[in-house]
C-alpha positions in Angstrom: -130.2 194.6 -39.3 -131.6 192.0 -41.4 -135.4 191.1 -42.3 -137.4 189.0 -44.5 -140.0 191.2 -45.8 -143.0 190.5 -47.8 -143.3 192.9 -50.7 -146.0 191.3 -52.9 -148.9 189.3 -52.0 -148.2 185.5 -52.6 -144.4 186.3 -53.5 -141.5 184.8 -51.4 -140.2 186.8 -48.4 -137.1 188.8 -49.5 -134.0 189.1 -47.4 -133.2 192.9 -46.8 -130.7 195.0 -45.1 -131.9 197.6 -43.4 -130.8 200.4 -41.2 -130.7 199.9 -37.2 -134.1 200.4 -35.7 -134.7 203.1 -33.1 -137.4 203.0 -30.6 -139.9 206.0 -30.1 -141.5 207.1 -27.0 -143.1 204.3 -25.2 -141.1 201.6 -27.2 -138.4 199.2 -26.9 -135.9 197.6 -29.4 -135.6 193.8 -29.1 -132.5 192.0 -30.3 -134.7 188.8 -31.7 -133.3 185.4 -30.3 -136.0 183.4 -31.7 -139.5 183.7 -33.7 -141.8 180.9 -34.2 -143.7 180.7 -37.4 -147.5 180.8 -37.1 -150.2 179.6 -39.6 -151.4 183.5 -39.3 -148.2 184.2 -41.0 -149.3 182.1 -44.0 -152.6 184.0 -44.0 -150.5 187.5 -44.1 -148.3 186.2 -47.0 -151.3 184.7 -48.9 -153.1 188.2 -48.6 -156.0 186.4 -46.8 -156.3 189.1 -44.2 -157.7 192.6 -45.0 -156.2 195.7 -45.1 -152.5 194.6 -45.5 -150.0 197.5 -45.9 -146.8 196.5 -47.9 -144.0 195.9 -47.1 -144.3 194.1 -43.9 -142.2 191.8 -42.0 -144.3 189.1 -40.6 -143.7 187.3 -37.3 -145.4 187.6 -33.9 -144.1 184.9 -31.6 -141.0 186.7 -30.6 -138.5 186.1 -27.8 -135.4 188.4 -27.4 -133.3 190.7 -25.2 -134.1 194.5 -25.0 -131.2 196.3 -26.2 -132.6 199.9 -26.5 -135.4 201.9 -24.9 -137.4 205.0 -25.9 -138.4 208.0 -23.9 -140.6 207.3 -21.0 -139.8 203.6 -20.7 -139.2 202.4 -17.2 -139.9 198.6 -17.8 -138.7 196.5 -19.3 -134.9 197.4 -18.7 -132.0 196.9 -21.1 -130.8 193.5 -21.2 -134.1 191.9 -20.1 -135.5 189.0 -22.0 -139.1 189.6 -23.1 -141.7 188.0 -25.4 -143.6 190.0 -28.0 -146.9 188.6 -29.3 -149.7 189.2 -31.8 -151.5 192.2 -30.2 -148.9 195.1 -30.3 -151.2 197.9 -29.3 -154.5 198.8 -28.0 -155.8 202.2 -27.7 -157.0 201.9 -24.2 -160.0 204.4 -24.9 -162.5 202.7 -27.1 -165.6 200.9 -25.5 -164.0 197.6 -25.9 -160.8 198.5 -24.0 -162.8 200.3 -21.3 -164.6 196.9 -20.8 -161.3 195.1 -20.4 -161.8 193.6 -23.8 -158.7 195.0 -25.5 -158.6 192.0 -27.9 -161.4 193.7 -29.7 -160.0 197.1 -29.6 -161.2 199.4 -32.5 -157.8 200.8 -33.0 -155.4 198.0 -32.5 -152.0 197.2 -34.1 -150.7 193.6 -34.7 -147.2 192.4 -34.6 -146.1 191.1 -38.1 -149.2 192.4 -39.9 -149.8 196.1 -39.2 -146.4 196.7 -37.8 -143.1 194.9 -38.6 -142.6 191.7 -36.7 -140.0 189.2 -35.7 -138.6 187.7 -38.8 -135.8 189.7 -38.4 -132.7 190.5 -36.3 -134.5 193.5 -34.5 -138.0 194.6 -33.9 -139.6 197.5 -32.2 -142.3 196.8 -29.8 -144.6 198.8 -27.6 -143.1 198.5 -23.9 -146.5 198.0 -22.5 -147.1 195.0 -24.6 -144.0 193.2 -23.9 -143.9 190.4 -21.4 -141.1 189.7 -19.1 -139.5 186.3 -19.5 -136.8 186.8 -16.6 -136.9 183.2 -15.8 -136.9 181.6 -19.4 -133.6 180.0 -20.0 -134.4 178.5 -23.5 -135.8 181.2 -26.1 -136.4 178.6 -28.9 -138.8 176.8 -26.7 -140.4 179.9 -25.5 -141.2 181.4 -28.8 -144.3 179.2 -29.8 -145.9 180.0 -26.6 -146.3 183.6 -27.5 -149.0 182.8 -29.9 -149.6 179.0 -30.2 -149.7 178.7 -26.5 -151.5 182.2 -25.7 -154.2 181.5 -28.4 -154.6 178.0 -27.3 -155.0 179.2 -23.7 -157.7 181.9 -24.5 -159.6 179.2 -26.7 -159.7 176.7 -23.8 -160.9 179.6 -21.5 -163.8 180.2 -24.1 -164.5 176.4 -24.2 -165.4 176.3 -20.5 -164.8 173.8 -17.9 -165.8 170.6 -19.5 -163.6 167.6 -19.2 -163.5 166.0 -22.4 -162.0 168.6 -25.0 -161.6 167.9 -28.8 -158.7 169.6 -30.7 -159.3 169.8 -34.4 -155.7 170.3 -36.1 -152.9 169.1 -34.2 -150.2 171.5 -34.8 -148.2 173.9 -32.6 -151.2 175.2 -30.4 -152.7 171.9 -29.9 -149.6 170.0 -28.9 -149.1 172.7 -26.2 -152.7 172.8 -25.1 -152.9 169.1 -24.8 -150.4 169.5 -22.1 -152.2 172.1 -20.3 -155.5 170.3 -20.4 -153.7 167.2 -18.9 -152.4 169.3 -15.9 -155.8 170.5 -15.6 -157.1 166.9 -15.3 -159.1 166.9 -18.5 -159.2 164.5 -21.5 -157.9 165.3 -24.9 -159.4 164.0 -28.1 -157.2 165.0 -30.9 -158.4 165.3 -34.6 -156.0 165.2 -37.5 -156.0 165.1 -41.3 -157.1 161.5 -42.5 -153.8 159.3 -42.3 -151.7 161.7 -40.4 -150.3 158.9 -38.1 -147.2 160.9 -36.7 -149.5 163.6 -35.4 -151.7 161.1 -33.9 -148.8 159.4 -32.3 -147.6 162.6 -31.0 -151.0 163.6 -29.5 -151.0 160.1 -27.8 -147.5 160.6 -26.5 -148.4 164.0 -24.9 -151.3 162.3 -23.1 -154.2 162.4 -25.4 -156.9 159.9 -24.7 -157.8 159.3 -28.2 -156.5 160.4 -31.7 -158.1 160.0 -35.1 -159.0 161.6 -38.4 -161.2 164.7 -38.3 -164.3 163.1 -39.9 -164.7 160.6 -37.2 -166.6 160.5 -34.2 -164.8 160.2 -30.9 -165.6 157.2 -28.5 -167.3 159.6 -26.1 -169.2 162.9 -26.5 -167.2 165.9 -26.2 -167.9 168.8 -23.7 -166.1 171.2 -26.1 -164.2 171.2 -29.2 -161.4 173.9 -30.4 -160.9 174.0 -34.1 -157.3 175.3 -34.9 -157.1 174.1 -38.6 -158.3 176.8 -40.8 -160.9 174.5 -42.5 -164.6 175.6 -42.4 -165.8 172.0 -43.0 -164.6 171.0 -39.5 -167.4 173.0 -38.0 -170.2 170.7 -38.5 -167.8 167.7 -37.7 -167.2 169.3 -34.3 -170.8 170.1 -33.6 -171.6 166.6 -34.4 -168.9 165.4 -31.8 -170.0 167.8 -28.9 -172.7 166.7 -26.3 -176.0 168.9 -25.8 -175.2 172.1 -24.5 -171.5 171.6 -25.9 -169.4 174.4 -27.2 -167.3 174.7 -30.4 -164.7 177.4 -30.5 -162.9 178.5 -33.6 -159.6 179.4 -32.7 -158.1 180.9 -35.8 -158.1 184.2 -37.3 -159.1 183.0 -40.8 -161.0 180.2 -42.0 -162.4 178.9 -45.2 -166.3 179.1 -45.6 -168.4 176.9 -43.4 -170.6 174.8 -45.3 -174.5 174.8 -44.7 -175.5 172.1 -42.0 -178.7 171.0 -40.6 -180.2 172.9 -37.6 -180.1 169.7 -35.4 -176.2 169.9 -35.3 -176.6 173.3 -33.4 -180.0 172.5 -31.7 -180.0 171.4 -28.1 -178.2 174.5 -26.9 -174.8 173.8 -28.7 -173.0 176.8 -28.9 -170.5 178.1 -31.9 -168.1 180.8 -30.9 -164.9 182.4 -32.1 -161.8 183.7 -30.5 -160.3 187.1 -31.5 -156.7 188.0 -30.6 -155.9 187.9 -27.0 -155.5 190.2 -23.9 -152.4 191.0 -22.0 -154.2 189.4 -19.0 -154.4 186.0 -21.1 -150.6 186.3 -21.5 -149.9 186.9 -17.9 -152.3 184.0 -16.9 -150.7 181.6 -19.3 -147.1 182.6 -18.6 -147.7 182.1 -15.0 -149.1 178.7 -15.5 -146.3 177.6 -17.6 -143.6 178.8 -15.2 -145.0 176.2 -12.8 -145.9 173.5 -15.7 -143.1 173.9 -18.3 -144.8 172.3 -21.6 -142.6 170.0 -23.7 -142.4 171.9 -26.7 -141.6 170.3 -30.0 -139.6 172.6 -32.4 -138.0 172.5 -36.0 -135.3 175.2 -36.1 -134.5 177.2 -39.4 -132.0 180.2 -39.9 -133.8 183.5 -40.6 -132.9 183.2 -44.4 -134.9 180.1 -44.6 -138.2 181.6 -43.6 -139.7 180.7 -46.9 -139.1 177.1 -46.4 -140.3 176.9 -42.9 -143.5 178.7 -44.3 -143.7 176.0 -47.0 -143.1 173.2 -44.7 -146.0 174.7 -42.4 -148.2 175.0 -45.4 -147.5 171.5 -46.6 -148.2 169.9 -43.0 -144.6 168.7 -42.9 -144.0 170.0 -39.4 -144.6 168.3 -35.8 -145.0 171.0 -33.4 -143.7 174.6 -34.2 -141.4 175.9 -36.6 -138.9 178.6 -35.1 -136.6 181.0 -36.8 -133.0 181.8 -35.4 -131.6 185.1 -36.6 
């Protein structure tokens, strides 16, 4: 098998030839068809997440076909197409798991971070954390759904039932979530870096009501805002844009420091919350939704060996939509 592995923080990923993987008890081996590239992969490569053990193969937006199963696995079966996402394992026994909050598990494993991920031709996954994609015909379009789609969905649930939703950072997650919001009858206000006209045009083409720079105020007060860009300075901007009683959701796993801001931005029962990981129920809900309302997913494809270029393009903001690696 081939894999793009991180051996040193900040160094380019290295193409490696490895022995074929063998699934253990309760595991499956997946022949990777497509793996999308997430901003979290950048945080892994840059060493911005704690307790990283090297070497590691990044990638957690995986679509592929099961080609081997370990002991005790009844489903999925060989030949089934599945998706593998960020949460690769939860213990099922800690207080959070017992409360149905496996996204906060005390003993989790994360695909592409604490266990090898999908920047490879094969990946081994826990069978219970692989999602059936039996009706998916296009693995390339499906790959970004496994994180950009899923974390967007959980962020939207956290945002509440408000009608006017602001999205700060119009990348892979926001371009999918805009379409979900429109299906639900909500208005989307898209915030991008100043001068990023291509992203603003994409937002409007997908049904956004308004698009502008992240330091602008929208034409109407927002019911909620979701921040996907890892920029702490956007938090005061978003609080300023939401109405009384509104909520700001930080949707990323890592963010630069949040600057101090005056209490009046938080007063009047505004709320600031974060999203951590996701649950399997989140995935089941979202995948059921997109089966009936398939989103238009904009992708740029790269061969596996060009993973470093895909990461560089993501870092520099040269992408519209999502990058997808094809082994």
